[in-house]
C-alpha positions in Angstrom: 0.0 0.0 0.0 1.2 3.5 -0.9 1.4 6.5 1.2 -2.1 7.9 1.3 -1.8 11.1 3.3 0.5 13.3 5.4 -1.2 12.6 8.7 -2.6 9.3 10.0 -4.1 8.5 13.4 -5.6 5.5 15.0 -8.9 6.7 13.6 -7.6 6.6 10.0 -5.9 8.7 7.4 -6.9 12.3 6.7 -6.8 12.5 2.9 -7.3 16.3 2.8 -4.7 17.3 5.3 -2.6 20.3 4.6 -3.5 21.4 1.1 -1.4 24.1 -0.5 -4.0 26.7 0.5 -3.7 25.6 4.1 0.1 26.2 4.0 -0.4 29.6 2.4 -2.9 30.6 5.2 -0.6 29.2 7.9 2.5 31.1 6.6 0.4 34.3 6.2 -0.8 34.2 9.8 2.8 33.6 10.9 4.0 36.6 8.9 1.3 38.9 10.1 1.8 37.8 13.8 5.6 38.1 13.6 5.6 41.3 11.7 3.8 43.1 14.5 6.7 42.7 16.8 9.2 44.0 14.2 7.0 47.0 13.5 6.5 47.8 17.2 10.3 47.7 17.6 10.8 50.1 14.7 7.9 52.3 15.7 9.1 52.7 19.3 12.4 54.2 18.0 10.5 56.9 16.1 7.3 57.5 18.2 6.3 57.7 21.8 4.8 54.5 23.3 1.4 56.1 23.9 1.1 56.9 20.2 2.0 53.3 19.2 -0.6 52.0 21.6 -3.3 54.4 20.1 -2.4 53.3 16.6 -2.6 49.6 17.5 -6.0 50.0 19.2 -7.4 52.2 16.3 -6.2 49.8 13.6 -7.6 46.8 15.5 -10.9 48.6 15.8 -10.9 49.4 12.1 -10.3 45.7 11.2 -13.1 44.6 13.6 -15.4 47.2 12.0 -14.9 45.5 8.7 -15.9 42.0 10.0 -19.5 41.2 9.1 -21.7 40.3 12.1 
């Protein structure tokens, strides 16, 4: 028998595990999450911490305002 999937468990083999679109989404989330720390480090050299906090809260609120209810 050939290799059928990437992941197998005692319950069976998951045929649809980790499609290319899943990897793209996974890497995208990692880049977005990781870039926030780099951007905060750069921003703190140029701006006051209070301004950075305000920008982060405002941008988070703007993103949440775009999410449909």
